[in-house]
Backbone of each chain as ProteinMPNN parsed JSONL, in Angstrom:
{"seq_chain_A": "MIAKPIPLLGGKSVYCINEEQMFEASRLREDAGASSQKIKMYLSEIEQQLTRNEQAALAFSLIERLKTNV", "coords_chain_A": {"N_chain_A": [[99.584, 111.794, 77.468], [102.056, 112.892, 79.644], [102.246, 115.866, 81.313], [104.137, 116.905, 83.141], [106.67, 115.249, 85.156], [105.377, 112.826, 87.487], [105.617, 112.752, 90.874], [106.371, 109.99, 93.062], [106.95, 109.299, 95.676], [105.977, 110.894, 97.662], [107.269, 113.215, 98.511], [109.601, 115.095, 100.636], [110.677, 113.701, 103.815], [109.161, 114.605, 106.88], [109.129, 115.945, 110.232], [110.521, 113.901, 111.739], [111.066, 111.434, 114.3], [113.237, 110.817, 116.961], [115.122, 108.142, 118.645], [115.529, 108.747, 121.351], [113.513, 110.562, 121.914], [111.31, 108.87, 121.562], [111.787, 107.072, 123.62], [111.44, 108.705, 125.863], [108.771, 109.359, 125.516], [107.602, 106.871, 125.963], [108.296, 106.549, 128.628], [106.844, 108.619, 129.838], [104.297, 107.707, 129.285], [104.159, 105.265, 130.621], [105.33, 105.434, 133.178], [104.954, 107.697, 134.852], [103.227, 108.595, 136.867], [100.424, 110.619, 137.418], [100.394, 111.741, 134.861], [100.831, 109.512, 133.231], [98.491, 108.085, 133.704], [96.575, 109.792, 132.548], [97.433, 109.851, 129.859], [97.177, 107.155, 129.124], [94.454, 106.815, 129.445], [93.345, 108.518, 127.477], [94.541, 107.373, 125.217], [93.41, 104.802, 125.191], [90.718, 105.444, 124.784], [90.803, 106.753, 122.313], [91.811, 104.735, 120.662], [89.72, 102.993, 120.719], [87.645, 104.407, 119.559], [88.399, 105.595, 117.124], [89.237, 104.922, 113.695], [92.056, 103.148, 112.253], [93.35, 104.782, 110.318], [92.221, 107.23, 111.013], [93.314, 107.538, 113.548], [96.0, 107.81, 112.836], [95.867, 110.188, 111.369], [95.136, 111.939, 113.394], [97.396, 111.73, 115.07], [99.42, 112.735, 113.356], [98.433, 115.311, 112.984], [98.569, 116.33, 115.582], [101.357, 116.254, 116.009], [102.203, 118.048, 114.04], [100.944, 120.422, 114.904], [102.166, 120.712, 117.407], [104.82, 121.071, 116.661], [104.696, 123.421, 115.211], [103.816, 125.253, 116.978], [105.679, 125.979, 118.959]], "CA_chain_A": [[100.848, 112.528, 77.581], [102.256, 113.453, 80.972], [102.776, 117.225, 81.174], [105.396, 116.925, 83.884], [106.791, 114.012, 85.917], [104.518, 112.679, 88.661], [106.408, 112.162, 91.959], [105.714, 108.807, 93.635], [107.314, 108.977, 97.054], [105.333, 111.759, 98.647], [108.072, 114.366, 98.941], [110.581, 114.908, 101.713], [110.172, 113.309, 105.132], [109.104, 115.718, 107.834], [108.805, 115.618, 111.62], [111.068, 112.614, 112.196], [111.15, 111.264, 115.757], [114.413, 109.988, 117.235], [114.942, 107.095, 119.664], [115.456, 109.329, 122.684], [112.157, 111.097, 122.057], [110.4, 107.729, 121.728], [112.026, 106.536, 124.967], [110.808, 109.625, 126.813], [107.325, 109.198, 125.343], [107.241, 105.628, 126.658], [108.411, 106.777, 130.069], [105.694, 109.42, 130.252], [103.081, 106.892, 129.162], [104.162, 104.097, 131.499], [105.984, 105.549, 134.485], [104.969, 109.106, 135.267], [102.106, 108.901, 137.76], [99.168, 111.161, 136.888], [100.527, 111.901, 133.401], [100.647, 108.187, 132.621], [97.056, 107.745, 133.769], [95.856, 110.596, 131.54], [97.814, 109.401, 128.506], [96.585, 105.831, 128.877], [92.997, 106.97, 129.318], [93.045, 109.051, 126.13], [94.95, 106.36, 124.221], [92.412, 103.736, 125.16], [89.496, 105.965, 124.181], [91.059, 107.025, 120.884], [91.968, 103.467, 119.941], [88.408, 102.354, 120.608], [86.666, 105.191, 118.803], [88.862, 106.026, 115.803], [89.849, 103.915, 112.823], [93.522, 103.224, 112.188], [93.741, 105.972, 109.563], [91.845, 108.402, 111.812], [94.339, 107.671, 114.596], [97.218, 108.337, 112.215], [95.611, 111.596, 111.047], [95.187, 112.675, 114.66], [98.802, 111.782, 115.508], [100.149, 113.664, 112.477], [97.945, 116.667, 113.262], [99.132, 116.747, 116.877], [102.788, 116.521, 115.83], [102.339, 119.288, 113.274], [100.576, 121.55, 115.765], [103.198, 120.867, 118.44], [106.049, 121.577, 116.027], [104.533, 124.78, 114.698], [103.432, 126.148, 118.085], [106.676, 125.818, 120.04]], "C_chain_A": [[100.952, 113.136, 78.979], [102.919, 114.823, 80.829], [104.096, 117.379, 81.914], [105.461, 115.677, 84.752], [105.921, 114.0, 87.179], [105.329, 112.029, 89.779], [105.652, 111.032, 92.653], [105.972, 108.611, 95.121], [106.865, 110.028, 98.071], [106.168, 112.921, 99.149], [109.008, 114.036, 100.088], [109.906, 114.411, 102.99], [110.171, 114.528, 106.041], [108.783, 115.175, 109.227], [109.297, 114.243, 112.067], [111.172, 112.605, 113.728], [112.358, 110.389, 116.043], [114.176, 109.038, 118.413], [114.797, 107.67, 121.064], [114.07, 109.928, 122.936], [111.152, 109.969, 122.288], [110.538, 107.131, 123.125], [111.317, 107.405, 126.003], [109.281, 109.532, 126.718], [106.832, 107.946, 126.069], [107.284, 105.819, 128.169], [107.207, 107.577, 130.576], [104.408, 108.598, 130.25], [103.01, 105.815, 130.256], [104.569, 104.381, 132.944], [106.038, 106.989, 134.972], [103.687, 109.487, 135.998], [100.853, 109.395, 137.05], [99.225, 111.341, 135.373], [100.277, 110.578, 132.695], [99.172, 107.804, 132.591], [96.272, 108.498, 132.689], [96.142, 110.079, 130.121], [97.142, 108.075, 128.177], [95.075, 105.92, 128.678], [92.632, 107.461, 127.908], [93.42, 108.05, 125.033], [93.886, 105.299, 124.053], [91.146, 104.22, 124.448], [89.669, 106.17, 122.672], [91.143, 105.721, 120.093], [90.639, 102.729, 119.786], [87.513, 103.086, 119.609], [87.1, 105.573, 117.384], [89.402, 104.851, 114.997], [91.365, 104.106, 112.824], [93.986, 104.488, 111.439], [93.348, 107.262, 110.291], [92.858, 108.627, 112.932], [95.621, 108.275, 114.022], [97.05, 109.821, 111.886], [95.675, 112.456, 112.306], [96.635, 112.83, 115.136], [99.596, 112.777, 114.671], [99.742, 115.109, 112.772], [98.532, 117.19, 114.562], [100.609, 117.099, 116.733], [102.985, 117.835, 115.085], [102.023, 120.504, 114.134], [101.634, 121.797, 116.836], [104.468, 121.485, 117.865], [105.907, 123.032, 115.595], [104.104, 125.765, 115.789], [104.391, 126.006, 119.258], [106.701, 127.077, 120.894]], "O_chain_A": [[100.033, 113.816, 79.435], [104.02, 114.932, 80.289], [105.06, 117.921, 81.373], [104.423, 115.093, 85.062], [105.753, 115.021, 87.846], [105.702, 110.863, 89.654], [104.434, 111.105, 92.813], [105.274, 107.827, 95.764], [107.331, 110.036, 99.21], [105.796, 113.555, 100.136], [109.187, 112.877, 100.462], [108.723, 114.664, 103.221], [111.066, 115.371, 105.978], [108.234, 114.082, 109.37], [108.554, 113.502, 112.711], [111.343, 113.65, 114.356], [112.502, 109.326, 115.439], [113.153, 109.125, 119.092], [114.033, 107.148, 121.876], [113.524, 109.812, 124.033], [110.248, 110.099, 123.113], [109.549, 106.734, 123.742], [110.67, 106.889, 126.914], [108.587, 109.618, 127.731], [105.78, 107.961, 126.709], [106.426, 105.32, 128.897], [106.626, 107.253, 131.611], [103.543, 108.775, 131.108], [101.929, 105.497, 130.752], [104.186, 103.635, 133.845], [107.076, 107.442, 135.456], [103.13, 110.562, 135.778], [100.287, 108.706, 136.201], [98.231, 111.123, 134.68], [99.589, 110.533, 131.675], [98.668, 107.273, 131.601], [95.422, 107.925, 132.008], [95.236, 109.898, 129.308], [96.604, 107.896, 127.085], [94.495, 105.205, 127.861], [91.751, 106.913, 127.245], [92.702, 107.901, 124.045], [93.506, 104.941, 122.939], [90.574, 103.509, 123.622], [88.805, 105.81, 121.873], [90.608, 105.621, 118.989], [90.451, 101.947, 118.854], [86.721, 102.463, 118.902], [86.252, 105.845, 116.534], [89.956, 103.903, 115.554], [91.88, 105.101, 113.334], [94.907, 105.174, 111.884], [94.053, 108.267, 110.202], [93.217, 109.765, 113.232], [96.244, 109.139, 114.639], [97.966, 110.617, 112.094], [96.206, 113.567, 112.282], [97.05, 113.913, 115.55], [100.361, 113.575, 115.214], [100.58, 116.01, 112.807], [98.945, 118.347, 114.644], [101.066, 118.112, 117.264], [103.837, 118.642, 115.456], [102.745, 121.5, 114.099], [101.964, 122.944, 117.14], [105.109, 122.319, 118.504], [106.878, 123.788, 115.61], [104.037, 126.971, 115.549], [103.968, 125.922, 120.41], [107.465, 127.156, 121.856]]}, "seq_chain_B": "MTDSGSTQYFVLETNRLKPSAGVAYIMITISSKARKMLKKQGLGGDAFVRILVKTGGCAGMTYEAEIAEVMWPGEDIAFQDNEVTIISDHESMAFLNGLKIDYSDDLISAGYRFRNDTNESSCGCGASFALAGFPTLDQGGTSCDC", "coords_chain_B": {"N_chain_B": [[104.832, 84.273, 89.617], [105.108, 85.096, 93.034], [104.111, 84.515, 96.442], [104.219, 86.611, 99.076], [103.522, 86.706, 102.205], [100.785, 88.783, 102.745], [101.129, 90.139, 100.478], [101.388, 90.101, 97.001], [103.932, 89.418, 94.787], [105.193, 90.101, 91.571], [107.579, 88.439, 89.886], [110.296, 89.233, 87.907], [110.946, 87.452, 85.04], [111.354, 87.248, 82.334], [112.463, 89.505, 79.795], [111.349, 92.003, 77.583], [112.587, 94.025, 76.078], [115.933, 94.953, 75.349], [118.502, 96.39, 77.341], [120.915, 99.083, 76.848], [124.09, 98.255, 75.353], [126.309, 96.563, 77.509], [124.915, 97.126, 79.8], [123.273, 95.535, 82.382], [120.172, 93.894, 83.048], [118.348, 94.353, 86.076], [117.129, 92.822, 89.106], [113.957, 93.548, 90.057], [111.1, 93.641, 92.038], [107.619, 94.057, 91.892], [104.719, 94.75, 93.596], [101.297, 93.609, 93.155], [99.48, 95.484, 93.999], [100.961, 97.84, 93.957], [101.428, 98.005, 91.235], [98.838, 98.389, 90.299], [98.295, 100.914, 91.382], [100.239, 102.461, 90.12], [99.375, 102.366, 87.483], [96.964, 103.698, 87.783], [97.906, 106.197, 88.376], [98.96, 107.068, 86.036], [100.761, 105.504, 84.6], [101.626, 103.768, 81.653], [101.28, 103.42, 78.086], [103.654, 105.538, 76.712], [104.774, 106.14, 79.074], [106.976, 105.756, 81.884], [108.576, 104.468, 84.882], [110.752, 106.389, 86.734], [113.528, 105.771, 88.688], [115.756, 106.946, 91.005], [118.759, 106.944, 92.939], [119.947, 108.744, 95.644], [122.226, 110.58, 97.752], [121.298, 111.313, 101.129], [118.324, 111.864, 103.15], [116.819, 110.161, 106.026], [118.292, 107.857, 106.622], [120.639, 107.969, 105.235], [120.844, 107.315, 102.491], [118.686, 107.819, 99.714], [115.706, 107.049, 97.88], [114.449, 108.335, 94.819], [111.512, 108.717, 93.037], [109.455, 108.742, 90.169], [106.783, 109.146, 87.77], [107.32, 109.405, 84.378], [107.924, 110.597, 80.998], [110.029, 111.284, 79.425], [113.295, 110.431, 78.78], [116.439, 111.075, 80.387], [119.779, 112.214, 79.553], [122.26, 109.706, 79.959], [120.666, 107.857, 81.158], [119.055, 104.623, 81.376], [117.282, 101.574, 80.532], [116.304, 99.857, 83.341], [114.691, 97.857, 84.162], [112.1, 95.87, 82.842], [108.847, 94.739, 82.16], [105.727, 93.295, 81.066], [104.042, 95.29, 81.974], [105.339, 97.347, 83.352], [107.946, 99.691, 82.983], [111.104, 100.486, 84.105], [113.277, 103.12, 84.54], [116.616, 104.227, 85.01], [119.581, 105.981, 86.149], [123.037, 105.224, 85.408], [124.632, 105.181, 87.685], [122.836, 104.932, 89.796], [121.689, 102.453, 89.296], [123.281, 100.465, 90.36], [122.396, 100.226, 92.906], [119.849, 99.282, 92.883], [119.29, 96.609, 92.505], [117.454, 93.869, 93.625], [115.446, 95.307, 94.709], [112.213, 95.846, 96.142], [109.007, 96.844, 95.406], [106.199, 98.169, 96.87], [102.79, 99.008, 97.717], [101.016, 100.894, 100.074], [97.925, 101.646, 101.6], [97.56, 102.398, 104.114], [97.546, 104.963, 106.371], [99.636, 105.527, 108.154], [101.807, 104.352, 107.06], [101.767, 105.161, 104.43], [101.429, 105.05, 100.818], [103.898, 104.433, 98.231], [106.14, 101.846, 98.952], [109.476, 101.266, 99.28], [111.632, 98.67, 99.387], [114.611, 97.008, 100.164], [116.147, 94.117, 100.742], [118.822, 93.743, 100.855], [119.879, 95.988, 101.888], [121.361, 97.712, 104.681], [119.891, 99.054, 106.67], [116.695, 100.672, 106.99], [114.601, 103.564, 106.672], [111.59, 104.607, 108.341], [110.087, 106.062, 106.593], [110.093, 104.847, 104.186], [111.494, 105.503, 101.952], [114.1, 105.989, 102.415], [117.371, 104.743, 103.095], [120.096, 102.742, 104.411], [123.275, 101.53, 103.403], [124.571, 98.214, 102.827], [127.393, 96.677, 102.059], [127.431, 97.818, 99.533], [128.625, 99.889, 96.818], [129.839, 103.268, 97.346], [128.04, 106.342, 96.902], [128.631, 109.151, 94.982], [127.291, 111.402, 94.16], [125.319, 114.375, 94.838], [122.305, 114.99, 96.787], [118.907, 114.772, 97.987], [117.701, 115.961, 101.156], [116.301, 115.2, 104.385], [113.622, 116.848, 106.15], [113.742, 116.755, 108.923]], "CA_chain_B": [[104.383, 85.139, 90.714], [105.298, 84.49, 94.337], [103.265, 85.09, 97.467], [104.992, 86.972, 100.257], [102.541, 87.183, 103.162], [99.563, 89.248, 102.1], [101.488, 90.876, 99.277], [101.813, 89.259, 95.897], [104.954, 90.044, 93.962], [105.478, 89.542, 90.266], [109.021, 88.385, 89.744], [110.72, 89.322, 86.511], [111.63, 86.269, 84.52], [111.769, 87.534, 80.964], [112.442, 90.92, 79.434], [111.026, 92.188, 76.17], [113.582, 94.861, 75.429], [117.281, 94.858, 75.896], [119.122, 97.665, 77.642], [122.092, 99.383, 76.042], [125.202, 97.31, 75.508], [127.092, 96.73, 78.73], [124.047, 97.34, 80.955], [122.539, 94.312, 82.678], [118.918, 94.074, 83.766], [118.442, 94.053, 87.49], [115.918, 92.201, 89.633], [113.07, 94.41, 90.833], [109.774, 93.04, 92.126], [106.593, 95.083, 92.09], [103.494, 94.082, 94.037], [100.116, 93.861, 92.316], [98.864, 96.729, 94.47], [101.785, 98.942, 93.437], [101.17, 98.067, 89.789], [97.509, 98.982, 90.118], [98.387, 102.351, 91.688], [101.05, 103.1, 89.073], [98.498, 102.554, 86.313], [95.988, 104.725, 88.153], [98.58, 107.496, 88.397], [99.36, 107.505, 84.697], [101.69, 104.617, 83.905], [101.037, 103.159, 80.467], [101.722, 104.113, 76.878], [105.091, 105.825, 76.694], [105.235, 106.515, 80.414], [107.79, 104.79, 82.633], [108.924, 104.896, 86.241], [112.165, 106.733, 86.923], [113.991, 105.618, 90.079], [117.141, 107.365, 91.206], [119.261, 106.848, 94.311], [120.79, 109.892, 95.958], [122.582, 110.691, 99.163], [120.343, 112.123, 101.867], [117.289, 111.118, 103.854], [117.088, 109.826, 107.423], [119.212, 106.728, 106.775], [121.878, 108.189, 104.482], [120.595, 107.226, 101.051], [117.239, 107.92, 99.508], [115.181, 106.821, 96.536], [113.538, 109.297, 94.221], [110.757, 107.979, 92.023], [108.407, 109.516, 89.508], [106.34, 108.674, 86.463], [107.74, 110.397, 83.387], [107.92, 110.106, 79.61], [111.241, 111.701, 78.72], [114.54, 109.948, 79.398], [117.523, 112.039, 80.459], [121.078, 111.648, 79.159], [122.878, 108.865, 80.988], [119.703, 106.911, 81.715], [118.857, 103.409, 80.598], [116.23, 100.705, 81.066], [116.801, 98.995, 84.415], [113.752, 96.744, 84.339], [110.905, 95.995, 82.002], [107.998, 93.582, 81.882], [104.591, 93.677, 80.221], [103.287, 96.423, 82.513], [106.149, 98.41, 83.954], [109.329, 99.937, 82.581], [111.807, 101.314, 85.085], [114.454, 103.789, 84.004], [117.485, 104.786, 86.045], [120.901, 106.315, 85.617], [123.957, 104.111, 85.611], [125.142, 105.165, 89.059], [121.775, 104.447, 90.684], [121.352, 101.051, 89.019], [124.053, 99.587, 91.24], [121.715, 100.125, 94.198], [118.452, 98.88, 92.699], [119.114, 95.156, 92.42], [116.805, 93.307, 94.813], [114.425, 96.239, 95.192], [110.808, 95.429, 96.113], [108.144, 98.023, 95.459], [104.847, 97.827, 97.304], [101.976, 100.198, 97.978], [100.16, 100.761, 101.256], [96.977, 102.747, 101.788], [97.516, 102.652, 105.548], [98.083, 106.328, 106.461], [100.878, 105.588, 108.918], [102.892, 103.949, 106.148], [101.043, 105.297, 103.165], [102.109, 105.28, 99.555], [104.806, 103.408, 97.722], [107.162, 101.405, 99.892], [110.648, 100.728, 98.592], [112.389, 97.85, 100.337], [115.657, 96.176, 99.575], [116.659, 93.32, 101.855], [120.285, 93.784, 100.895], [120.303, 97.197, 102.58], [121.681, 97.532, 106.09], [118.751, 99.52, 107.443], [115.861, 101.581, 106.227], [113.854, 104.525, 107.477], [110.152, 104.359, 108.307], [109.438, 106.788, 105.5], [109.993, 103.939, 103.048], [112.275, 105.984, 100.811], [115.483, 106.226, 102.817], [117.998, 103.492, 103.505], [121.548, 102.709, 104.556], [123.797, 100.469, 102.552], [125.426, 97.157, 103.358], [128.143, 96.013, 101.015], [127.282, 98.451, 98.232], [129.567, 100.978, 96.599], [129.344, 104.56, 97.807], [127.492, 107.193, 95.861], [129.309, 110.441, 95.105], [126.453, 112.527, 93.773], [124.539, 115.004, 95.893], [120.92, 114.554, 96.748], [117.946, 115.459, 98.835], [117.808, 115.684, 102.58], [114.992, 115.216, 105.003], [113.376, 118.064, 106.918], [113.439, 116.37, 110.304]], "C_chain_B": [[104.599, 84.399, 92.034], [104.42, 85.201, 95.346], [104.1, 85.345, 98.705], [104.042, 87.553, 101.286], [101.29, 87.599, 102.441], [99.857, 89.954, 100.779], [101.955, 89.929, 98.193], [102.808, 90.019, 95.036], [105.064, 89.318, 92.632], [106.989, 89.567, 90.093], [109.384, 88.362, 88.263], [111.426, 88.041, 86.086], [112.105, 86.48, 83.094], [111.682, 89.025, 80.71], [112.194, 91.042, 77.94], [112.117, 92.959, 75.44], [114.939, 94.687, 76.086], [117.801, 96.247, 76.235], [120.333, 97.891, 76.748], [123.198, 98.38, 76.311], [125.969, 97.602, 76.786], [126.248, 96.966, 79.967], [123.219, 96.079, 81.188], [121.221, 94.643, 83.366], [119.113, 93.707, 85.223], [117.111, 93.509, 87.979], [115.152, 93.209, 90.491], [111.713, 93.726, 90.873], [108.768, 94.11, 92.524], [105.282, 94.392, 92.458], [102.33, 94.437, 93.121], [99.448, 95.166, 92.715], [99.632, 97.943, 93.939], [101.546, 99.111, 91.94], [99.841, 98.773, 89.514], [97.574, 100.495, 90.343], [99.187, 103.097, 90.619], [100.204, 103.363, 87.833], [97.509, 103.68, 86.567], [96.614, 106.119, 88.08], [99.152, 107.902, 87.041], [100.338, 106.609, 83.968], [100.966, 103.9, 82.764], [101.466, 103.952, 79.253], [103.221, 104.298, 76.895], [105.644, 106.114, 78.092], [106.028, 105.384, 81.069], [108.008, 105.317, 84.037], [110.417, 105.2, 86.273], [112.5, 106.561, 88.401], [115.458, 106.005, 90.14], [117.5, 107.179, 92.67], [120.195, 108.015, 94.544], [121.184, 109.852, 97.424], [121.561, 111.594, 99.828], [119.311, 111.252, 102.555], [117.748, 110.713, 105.236], [118.19, 108.786, 107.559], [120.454, 106.85, 105.892], [121.728, 108.169, 102.976], [119.079, 107.3, 100.859], [116.875, 107.623, 98.055], [114.389, 108.042, 96.098], [112.814, 108.553, 93.113], [109.655, 108.856, 91.453], [107.981, 108.801, 88.232], [106.672, 109.77, 85.461], [107.682, 109.78, 81.993], [109.209, 110.423, 78.861], [112.48, 111.211, 79.466], [115.593, 111.044, 79.372], [118.81, 111.389, 79.955], [121.673, 110.827, 80.3], [121.924, 107.856, 81.597], [119.541, 105.708, 80.781], [117.722, 102.607, 81.225], [116.847, 99.791, 82.119], [115.965, 97.727, 84.511], [112.589, 96.965, 83.392], [110.156, 94.682, 81.959], [106.782, 94.085, 81.111], [103.872, 94.945, 80.693], [104.152, 97.621, 82.896], [107.538, 98.476, 83.332], [109.954, 100.861, 83.616], [113.109, 101.81, 84.469], [115.304, 104.29, 85.166], [118.779, 105.241, 85.398], [121.885, 105.228, 86.046], [124.477, 104.037, 87.046], [124.091, 104.594, 90.018], [121.51, 102.958, 90.506], [122.079, 100.085, 89.942], [123.338, 99.344, 92.567], [120.304, 99.554, 94.079], [118.242, 97.368, 92.682], [118.535, 94.612, 93.729], [115.682, 94.186, 95.355], [113.023, 95.642, 95.084], [109.95, 96.672, 96.294], [106.731, 97.58, 95.818], [104.072, 99.131, 97.504], [101.082, 99.921, 99.172], [99.199, 101.935, 101.326], [96.717, 102.995, 103.27], [98.226, 103.988, 105.79], [99.434, 106.387, 107.166], [102.072, 105.111, 108.077], [102.391, 104.044, 104.716], [101.951, 105.451, 101.963], [103.023, 104.134, 99.159], [105.876, 103.11, 98.765], [108.282, 100.763, 99.099], [111.469, 99.952, 99.603], [113.431, 97.051, 99.586], [116.338, 95.424, 100.715], [118.177, 93.321, 101.927], [120.79, 95.056, 101.575], [120.497, 96.918, 104.067], [120.496, 97.932, 106.966], [117.921, 100.437, 106.565], [115.067, 102.453, 107.174], [112.363, 104.224, 107.334], [109.44, 105.062, 107.178], [109.327, 105.916, 104.25], [110.814, 104.359, 101.859], [113.754, 106.113, 101.142], [116.093, 104.934, 103.346], [119.492, 103.687, 103.706], [122.057, 101.476, 103.845], [124.591, 99.43, 103.319], [126.102, 96.497, 102.172], [127.967, 96.579, 99.633], [128.378, 99.497, 98.032], [128.988, 102.288, 97.119], [128.878, 105.387, 96.621], [128.072, 108.588, 96.04], [128.39, 111.634, 94.854], [125.695, 113.112, 94.971], [123.107, 114.546, 95.832], [120.049, 115.338, 97.701], [118.245, 115.177, 100.298], [116.433, 115.756, 103.195], [114.853, 116.427, 105.92], [113.086, 117.749, 108.377], [113.796, 117.503, 111.257]], "O_chain_B": [[104.302, 83.209, 92.136], [104.029, 86.35, 95.141], [104.627, 84.414, 99.313], [103.769, 88.753, 101.265], [100.778, 86.852, 101.608], [98.937, 90.323, 100.048], [102.802, 89.066, 98.424], [102.54, 91.142, 94.609], [105.032, 88.089, 92.571], [107.601, 90.633, 90.151], [108.849, 87.575, 87.483], [112.393, 87.614, 86.716], [113.141, 85.949, 82.694], [110.9, 89.724, 81.354], [112.749, 90.292, 77.138], [112.52, 92.598, 74.334], [115.04, 94.312, 77.254], [117.56, 97.191, 75.483], [120.731, 97.008, 75.988], [123.236, 97.739, 77.362], [126.244, 98.76, 77.103], [126.781, 97.007, 81.076], [122.536, 95.611, 80.277], [121.158, 95.568, 84.176], [119.938, 92.858, 85.56], [116.08, 93.713, 87.338], [115.646, 93.661, 91.524], [111.223, 93.275, 89.838], [109.036, 94.953, 93.38], [104.794, 93.545, 91.71], [102.371, 95.436, 92.404], [98.911, 95.877, 91.866], [99.036, 98.938, 93.527], [101.471, 100.234, 91.44], [99.734, 99.625, 88.631], [96.981, 101.265, 89.587], [98.853, 104.226, 90.258], [100.292, 104.423, 87.213], [97.247, 104.506, 85.693], [95.938, 107.098, 87.763], [99.761, 108.964, 86.915], [100.717, 106.906, 82.836], [99.819, 103.481, 82.915], [101.974, 105.065, 79.395], [103.974, 103.34, 77.069], [106.848, 106.309, 78.26], [105.769, 104.205, 80.826], [107.671, 106.46, 84.347], [111.239, 104.37, 85.886], [111.836, 107.135, 89.264], [116.291, 105.458, 89.418], [116.633, 107.249, 93.54], [121.114, 108.26, 93.762], [120.552, 109.173, 98.234], [121.023, 112.512, 99.209], [119.421, 110.027, 102.539], [118.913, 110.89, 105.591], [118.953, 108.829, 108.524], [121.244, 105.908, 105.816], [122.401, 108.916, 102.265], [118.304, 106.897, 101.726], [117.637, 107.911, 97.133], [113.739, 108.699, 96.911], [113.441, 107.835, 92.334], [109.008, 109.614, 92.176], [108.708, 107.97, 87.688], [106.339, 110.935, 85.677], [107.423, 108.587, 81.839], [109.448, 109.885, 77.78], [112.684, 111.538, 80.636], [115.634, 111.85, 78.442], [118.924, 110.164, 79.93], [121.592, 111.216, 81.465], [122.321, 107.076, 82.464], [119.841, 105.765, 79.588], [117.259, 102.926, 82.32], [117.786, 99.046, 81.837], [116.459, 96.665, 84.891], [112.151, 98.094, 83.169], [110.754, 93.627, 81.747], [106.809, 95.186, 80.561], [103.177, 95.596, 79.913], [103.729, 98.77, 82.771], [108.216, 97.461, 83.175], [109.386, 101.899, 83.956], [113.919, 101.038, 83.956], [114.773, 104.726, 86.187], [119.047, 104.927, 84.238], [121.597, 104.421, 86.93], [124.732, 102.947, 87.56], [124.428, 103.857, 90.945], [121.145, 102.275, 91.463], [121.561, 99.017, 90.269], [123.634, 98.377, 93.27], [119.634, 99.364, 95.094], [117.111, 96.904, 92.833], [119.071, 94.87, 94.807], [115.043, 93.842, 96.35], [112.677, 95.017, 94.082], [110.151, 97.452, 97.225], [106.146, 96.725, 95.154], [104.645, 100.22, 97.461], [100.469, 98.859, 99.275], [99.599, 103.083, 101.135], [95.781, 103.705, 103.64], [99.399, 104.126, 105.443], [100.283, 107.206, 106.813], [103.218, 105.447, 108.375], [102.569, 103.132, 103.909], [103.086, 105.917, 102.071], [102.93, 103.024, 99.683], [106.439, 104.018, 99.377], [108.056, 99.824, 98.335], [111.952, 100.527, 100.578], [113.17, 96.494, 98.519], [117.02, 96.022, 101.547], [118.754, 92.941, 102.946], [121.989, 95.195, 101.815], [119.883, 96.014, 104.633], [120.146, 97.215, 107.904], [118.383, 100.917, 105.53], [114.886, 102.114, 108.344], [111.928, 103.657, 106.332], [108.313, 104.706, 106.834], [108.543, 106.223, 103.352], [110.841, 103.656, 100.849], [114.574, 106.324, 100.249], [115.406, 104.127, 103.972], [120.076, 104.663, 103.236], [121.336, 100.488, 103.707], [125.209, 99.735, 104.339], [125.448, 95.829, 101.371], [128.304, 95.922, 98.648], [128.992, 99.937, 99.004], [127.777, 102.401, 97.31], [129.279, 105.15, 95.482], [128.011, 109.149, 97.134], [128.682, 112.748, 95.288], [125.465, 112.436, 95.973], [122.725, 113.798, 94.932], [120.41, 116.422, 98.158], [118.974, 114.238, 100.617], [115.504, 116.306, 102.602], [115.848, 116.965, 106.406], [112.262, 118.418, 109.001], [113.614, 117.373, 112.467]]}, "name": "protein", "num_of_chains": 2, "seq": "MIAKPIPLLGGKSVYCINEEQMFEASRLREDAGASSQKIKMYLSEIEQQLTRNEQAALAFSLIERLKTNVMTDSGSTQYFVLETNRLKPSAGVAYIMITISSKARKMLKKQGLGGDAFVRILVKTGGCAGMTYEAEIAEVMWPGEDIAFQDNEVTIISDHESMAFLNGLKIDYSDDLISAGYRFRNDTNESSCGCGASFALAGFPTLDQGGTSCDC"}
């Protein structure tokens, strides 16, 4: 017997990213001198050392921290 | 059963129970992985999956889904096979035909994925979509916290 309904879709979406934000992120990563070098260095290291789910957990954690520490 | 890439879908061909008079069964396909997870989360016995469509979400329309045991007034059987019964209300049923339900344990797209190729676009969250050629929905619904 199910005491109360069990939700299946994980609740509301949070921290959506729009196209303009993604465009700016790409620009910073690819075409912003020293910033691009730093971003690429960390990206490369993270992608080598963390699993796919660990990378996702890190990305979500960073977004949450950035959003809550404006 | 058909094979779509790495995901196997069971396609409904026969139905055991009939819905209320005037209500037609709709085509919903559920991957083996989604079926396994539904059972793990409590599907079985008298339990069924309730799927509703409401306005809201990143792309304009959103699915709501839960495992439950008590039907609400205005609801009917939308789909049923040997393992899964899906209940919906009459307004939502118009949007469920062609729905494919999958499950991903990849964190970036984790959980149940609802896809309907007849929709115009869908959101990365897997629960929100925009319509193409469907009727509009008048009822209120959830919104996303973007």
